[in-house]
C-alpha positions in Angstrom: 174.6 16.0 305.0 176.4 14.6 308.1 174.3 13.2 310.6 175.6 11.6 314.7 174.1 8.9 316.3 171.7 9.6 318.6 173.9 9.2 321.8 175.8 12.2 320.5 173.6 14.4 319.0 172.5 17.6 320.3 174.5 17.7 323.7 173.7 21.4 324.2 170.1 20.6 324.7 170.8 17.9 327.1 169.8 19.9 330.1 166.4 21.1 328.4 165.3 18.0 327.0 165.6 13.9 327.6 167.3 11.7 325.4 163.9 10.4 323.9 162.9 14.2 322.7 166.3 14.9 321.6 165.9 11.5 319.2 162.5 12.6 318.4 163.5 16.2 317.4 166.7 15.1 315.3 164.7 13.0 313.4 161.9 15.6 313.0 164.5 18.5 311.8 165.9 15.5 309.4 162.7 15.0 307.8 162.2 18.7 307.2 166.0 19.1 305.8 165.3 16.2 303.2 162.0 17.5 302.2 163.6 20.5 301.2 166.1 18.5 299.3 163.8 16.6 297.6 161.4 19.7 296.4 164.8 21.8 295.3 165.6 22.2 291.7 169.3 20.8 290.5 170.0 18.5 293.1 171.5 15.3 291.3 172.2 12.6 294.5 171.5 13.4 298.1 173.8 11.5 299.9 173.8 11.1 304.0 176.7 10.3 306.3 175.5 8.5 309.3 176.0 5.9 311.8 172.7 6.0 312.9 170.4 3.1 311.8 167.0 4.9 312.3 168.3 8.3 310.3 169.7 5.9 307.6 166.5 3.7 307.0 164.6 7.4 306.9 167.4 8.4 304.2 166.9 5.5 302.3 163.0 5.7 302.2 163.5 9.3 300.8 165.8 8.4 298.2 169.3 9.4 299.4 172.5 7.2 299.2 173.5 6.3 302.7 177.4 6.2 303.6 178.5 4.9 307.1 180.3 7.1 309.4 183.6 6.0 310.2 184.5 5.3 313.8 186.7 8.0 315.6 186.7 10.7 313.3 185.9 14.1 313.2 183.1 15.5 311.1 185.3 17.6 308.7 187.4 14.1 308.0 184.3 12.1 307.5 183.0 14.9 305.2 186.1 15.3 303.1 186.5 11.5 303.2 182.9 10.9 302.0 183.1 13.5 299.1 186.4 11.8 298.0 184.9 8.4 298.0 182.2 9.6 295.8 184.6 9.7 292.8 182.9 13.2 291.5 184.5 14.7 288.3 185.8 18.4 288.9 183.3 20.1 287.5 180.8 19.0 289.6 179.3 21.0 292.5 178.9 19.7 296.2 176.7 20.9 298.6 177.5 20.1 302.4 174.2 20.7 304.6 173.6 20.6 308.3 170.9 18.0 309.1 169.4 20.6 312.2 167.8 23.3 309.8 163.9 22.7 310.5 163.0 25.7 308.2 165.1 25.2 305.3 163.0 25.7 301.9 163.4 24.3 298.5 163.8 27.5 297.1 166.6 28.4 299.5 168.3 25.5 298.5 167.8 26.4 295.0 169.3 29.6 296.0 172.5 28.2 297.3 173.1 26.1 294.1 172.6 28.9 291.9 174.8 31.3 293.5 177.9 29.4 292.2 180.5 32.3 291.1 181.5 30.8 288.3 183.3 27.5 287.2 185.1 26.9 290.1 184.3 28.6 293.6 182.6 28.4 297.0 179.2 29.5 298.2 178.6 30.0 302.1 175.4 29.9 303.8 176.0 31.4 307.1 174.4 30.5 310.7 172.2 33.4 312.6 175.3 34.5 314.7 177.4 35.0 311.7 180.6 33.3 312.3 179.7 29.9 311.6 178.4 27.9 308.7 175.2 25.7 308.1 175.9 25.6 304.2 178.8 25.4 302.2 179.0 24.7 298.4 182.4 23.9 296.9 183.2 23.0 293.1 185.4 21.1 292.7 184.2 19.0 295.0 187.3 19.4 297.4 187.8 23.2 296.4 188.8 23.8 300.1 188.8 21.3 303.2 186.0 21.0 305.2 186.6 23.4 308.7 183.0 23.0 310.0 182.9 24.2 313.8 183.2 27.7 315.8 184.6 30.8 313.3 183.8 28.5 310.5 182.4 31.3 308.3 186.0 33.0 308.9 188.1 29.9 307.8 186.5 29.2 304.9 186.7 32.6 303.5 190.2 32.3 304.2 191.0 29.0 302.5 188.9 30.3 299.5 190.9 33.5 299.3 194.6 31.5 299.5 193.5 29.6 296.5 192.1 32.4 294.3 188.4 31.1 294.5 186.1 33.4 294.2 183.3 33.3 297.4 179.9 34.1 297.5 177.8 34.5 300.7 174.2 34.2 301.3 171.9 34.8 304.4 169.0 33.2 304.5 166.4 32.4 307.1 166.0 28.8 306.9 169.6 28.2 306.5 170.6 30.3 309.3 168.4 29.0 312.0 170.4 25.4 313.3 168.8 24.3 316.4 171.1 23.5 319.0 170.5 25.6 321.8 167.0 26.4 324.2 167.0 29.9 322.7 167.3 28.3 319.2 163.8 26.4 320.1 162.3 29.3 321.1 163.2 30.8 318.1 161.7 28.1 316.1 158.6 28.5 318.2 158.3 32.2 317.5 158.7 31.7 313.8 155.5 29.5 314.0 155.9 28.0 310.6 154.9 24.5 309.9 157.4 21.8 309.6 157.9 18.4 311.4 160.5 19.9 313.9 157.8 22.6 315.2 155.0 19.8 315.4 157.1 17.6 317.2 157.8 20.0 320.0 154.0 21.2 320.0 152.9 17.5 320.5 155.6 16.6 323.2 154.7 20.2 325.2 158.4 21.0 324.8 
């Protein structure tokens, strides 16, 4: 799970939230995702890639391994380098998750992990718009290159097809809702489901 430092996080919310509120929201959503991971079956190890000390400390408190984020690298290069550095065997699967999924549940994490279509393949958890990716499961760990960003869903499908890898696509409510815009915050409020992020928003009157 990659987590940006607070200074670069959630820039699209800058007009709606001051820096302190964005920091608090990032921490709250991170706690939500870590809670979903800790309650899920089949998770062997959680690895957080971040250059933010506060997030690193929260991750360690939850039992996660923390890898420093290299300076000057894009998120996709960072992710693939981190996975490579783990030195996992080819029969292991690696799930990459966004850190801003406050409604993610342990059941959804398990659904992603159990959806692997065979001994090798790719599972994609789409965002609400259907064009982006908030979860990516790969076996082998580097079966296809990381390609997060606008339009990533199509890139992942094309990469898997080019390598003759089977693909499963899941549309799960908690995976789909990532919080990037004021509209996403309104969707979170409308969902009304208890989570750290919603509690933070309510406490701050956001």
